[in-house]
C-alpha positions in Angstrom: 90.0 41.3 -72.8 90.7 42.1 -69.1 93.0 39.9 -67.1 92.1 41.5 -63.8 88.9 42.4 -62.0 88.5 45.2 -59.5 85.2 44.7 -57.7 83.0 47.6 -56.6 81.6 46.2 -53.4 78.3 47.2 -51.9 76.6 45.8 -48.8 74.2 43.0 -49.5 71.8 41.6 -47.0 70.7 37.9 -47.4 67.5 36.8 -45.8 66.5 33.1 -46.2 64.7 30.7 -44.0 64.6 33.0 -41.1 68.3 33.7 -41.2 69.7 37.1 -42.0 73.4 38.0 -42.6 75.4 40.6 -44.4 77.9 40.1 -47.2 79.3 42.0 -50.2 78.0 42.1 -53.8 79.8 43.6 -56.8 77.8 46.5 -58.3 78.9 45.7 -61.8 78.8 41.9 -62.2 76.3 41.2 -59.4 78.6 38.5 -58.0 77.9 37.7 -54.3 80.9 37.1 -52.1 81.1 34.5 -49.4 81.2 36.6 -46.2 83.5 34.1 -44.4 86.0 33.6 -47.3 86.6 37.3 -48.1 85.9 38.6 -44.6 83.0 40.8 -45.8 83.1 43.1 -42.7 86.5 44.5 -43.8 85.7 44.5 -47.6 82.4 46.4 -47.7 81.4 47.3 -44.1 84.5 49.5 -43.2 85.6 47.3 -40.3 89.3 46.6 -39.7 90.5 43.2 -41.0 91.7 40.7 -38.4 95.4 39.9 -38.2 96.6 36.9 -40.2 93.2 36.3 -41.9 93.4 33.8 -44.7 91.4 35.4 -47.5 89.9 33.2 -50.2 88.0 34.2 -53.3 84.5 32.6 -53.4 81.9 34.4 -55.5 78.4 33.3 -56.6 75.7 34.3 -59.0 72.8 33.3 -56.7 72.0 33.3 -53.0 71.2 29.6 -53.3 74.7 28.8 -54.5 76.2 30.9 -51.7 74.1 29.0 -49.1 75.2 25.6 -50.6 78.8 26.7 -50.4 78.4 27.9 -46.8 76.7 24.7 -45.7 79.2 22.4 -47.4 82.4 24.3 -46.7 82.0 26.3 -43.5 79.4 24.5 -41.4 81.0 21.1 -42.1 84.3 22.6 -40.7 82.6 23.7 -37.5 80.8 20.3 -37.1 84.1 18.5 -37.2 85.6 20.8 -34.6 82.5 20.2 -32.3 82.8 16.5 -32.8 86.5 16.6 -31.8 85.7 18.7 -28.8 82.9 16.3 -27.7 85.2 13.3 -28.0 87.9 15.1 -26.0 85.5 16.0 -23.2 84.1 12.4 -23.0 87.6 11.0 -22.8 88.4 13.4 -19.9 85.3 12.3 -18.1 86.4 8.6 -18.3 
């Protein structure tokens, strides 16, 4: 029984509902990584990682599960930031 997992990443392109983005998929298990959580550009696209990036491990068996995760976890975060910015701007106008 293995206690560790060393993924063999390959580039994986997701196209759904007119949206296209790149992420990583493990060649062995088929697990799809969240491109935001693992910073896919540095893991499987040979780009340098940003300084002080907080990596998280979020892997999914299906594209649908990945999309649900991104909608609930990442888009909600941006929505809150936009609402806060909008409130701040409206206070400054008053």
